[in-house]
N, C-alpha and C positions, 0 to 999 in steps of 0.2 A: 578414087584412092581411099582405102579403108585403114584407119588407125585403130588398133586394139588397145584400150586403156586398161592395163592390169593394175589393180589396186584393191586394198581392203576397204570394206564399207560396212562395218559391223557395229559401229557406235556413232553417236552424234558428232563427235569431233571429226571422224573420217568422212561422214556425210557432208559436213560443212566444208571440209577441204575440197571434196569432189565438186561440190556446187560452185565454190569460188574458182577453182582451177579451170573447170570446163567453161564457166562464164568468161573468164579472161582469155582462154584459148580461142573460144568462138569469136570473141571481139577481135582478137589479133588476126584470125583467119579471114574475117570479113574485110579487113584492110588490105588483104593480099589479092592480087589478080587471079590467083588460082585457088583461093580459099574455099570457093563454092564446090570445088572438085574433091574436097577432103571431107570424108565422113568419119565420125568418131563412134567406135563400137564400144559400148559399155556392157560388159557381161552381166551386170546386175539388172539390166533392163530385160534380159531374156532368160535369166535363171533365178529361181527363188533364193532368198537368203535363208539357208537352212542350218547355219552354224549354231543357233541357239537351242535347237531341239535335236537331241541325240537320235531319237527314233526316226525322225524325218530325214536327218542327215544320212543315216545308214541306208534308208530306203531309197533316197533320191541321188545319192552320191555319184553313181555311174552315169545317170542322165545328165547331171550338172557337168561332169567331166567331159562327156561326149559332146555336149552342146558347146562348151568352151573350146574344145579342140577343133571342132568344125569352124567356129568363128575365127580362131587363130589361123587356120589353114587358108581362110579366105581374105586375110588381111595382108597389107603391104608392109606395115611397120607396127611394132609393139612399143608402147610407152609404158614403162613399169615404174610405179612408185615404190621406192625401196624403204620408205619409213615404216615403222611398226613391225619390221621383221616378219612379214606375212609369208607363210609357206606356200600359199596359193599363188602369190605373185612370183615367187621363185620357180614354182613348177611351170607357170605360163611362160616366163622368160626363158627357161631352159628348153621347153618344147619349141618355142619360136626359134631359138638359136639352132636347134637340131634340124629344123626344116628350112634353114637359111632365110628366115624372116629377120630383118635387122631389128635390134633391140636398143632402145634409148632409155637409159635410167634417168629418173628425175627424183628430186628430194626437196622437201621444205627446207632442209638444212644442207647437209653435205653427203653426196653419194659415196664418198670414200668410206663411210661408216658401214656400207653394205657388205655382204658376204663376198669374199674374193672371187668365187665362181660367177656370181652375178656381174661383178665388175669386169671379169674376163670375157664374159659373153656379150657385153654391151659394145655397140658401135660408138655410142656417144654417152656422155653424162652431163646433166645440167643440174647444178646446185641452185638453191634459193629460187625455186621454180615459180613462186608466186610474184616475184618481182617482174615488173613490166618488161624490162630489158631481156630477162630470161625467157619469158613467155614469147616475146618477139623472136628470139633466137630459135625456139622450138618451131614456131610457125614457119620461119624461113627454111628450116630443115625439111619440113613437110613439102614446102614448095619445091625445093631442090629434088626430093625423091620423086615428086609428081612429074616435074619437067624431064628428069632423066628417063623415067619410064615411058612417058608419052612421046617425047621427041626421038629417043634413041632406041626404043623398043626393048629395053632391059632394065632390070633393077640395078641400082648403083652398087656394084661390088657384091661380095659374099661375106658371110660371117667368118 
């Protein structure tokens, strides 16, 4: 099962959040019977960070978009960090919703601060995501999606 992690990662604070979040999530998944079946797709591992260079961004923007869309199409669930009002995250979440991939919104604070369309597209919302209880909740959701797909041969519901 593949989870696409839509998030901004353009400064040190965002990189630190990503490192902490993924570390805690991987720890929670290791405690689950099905955790090894869950892979996390980070688009920043397969696409260059081109936001700081206008010329490069214009040159590679289509390639980045096509790469990310292909990864989204091959994922089972999208986790979208709604903090920092990143338009790329909004685009990824909207695309996922359009192709019936469930979207789970997460926030360091409160997901209700996100754009109404993001909230409307989400299957679930998890606030205070760095808290151990909330990370555990997210890991259990992945387990439920995995079991539903493996045992019953279908994705749980539609958007």
